N, C-alpha and C positions, 0 to 999 in steps of 0.2 A: 275873619275867623275871630273867635273868643274863646276863653276857657278850654282851651286844647289840653287835653289830659292822655299821656301815653300808661296805660292801665296795665299792661303786660308785652313780654316780647312778642315778636313774630318770627316764626321758624320757617327753614327752607320746606317746601310742600305744603304749608297752610293754605288752605282756599279762605278769602274773606269776603264778606260780604257786608253791605250797609243798611242799617235802617235809620229813617228818617220821621221826625214827628214836628208837625207844626206847633210852634210855642205862641206866637202871636202873629198879627196881620194888621195893617192900617193903609188907607188911602194917603196918597201925596196931597198934600195941599197947593204946592204950586205947580205939579203937575198931575193932572186928573186922570191922564192915561196910563199913571203908574203907579206902583205900591209898593209897601215892604213887607216881607215877610222875613220873621225871625224862626229859624228851624235848629232843632237841636239832632244832631247825627251821633251814632254810634256804632263802630266797625266790630265785628265778630269776626272768630274763627270758624271753620266747618263745626267746632264742637260744641260752638254757642260761647267759648270765652270772649268777652269784650277786652279788646287791645287798645281801644282808642276810642273817645269822646271830642266833641267840640259843638259849639253852636256857630252858626253863619248867618249873616244878613243878606238877604237878597232883595235887589230892586228888580222889580219887574214889571213888564206891561200889563194891565188889566184887559181885559176880553171885552170888546164893544157891547154898549147895551143892546139886548136884544128887544 
């Protein structure tokens, strides 16, 4: 995780949902079956207010070539 921001308090009874966006992706040079994806996340309440945001780096297995 990087750039973690607490934007507003979360209250009892709030329903939260997450929105994610791919910021970048690249193939691994040393492991051709893997890749790195950077994603930006935003957590919002049921009213649409953003309460938290962060970016995350994911190392994922690639799909086999078709």
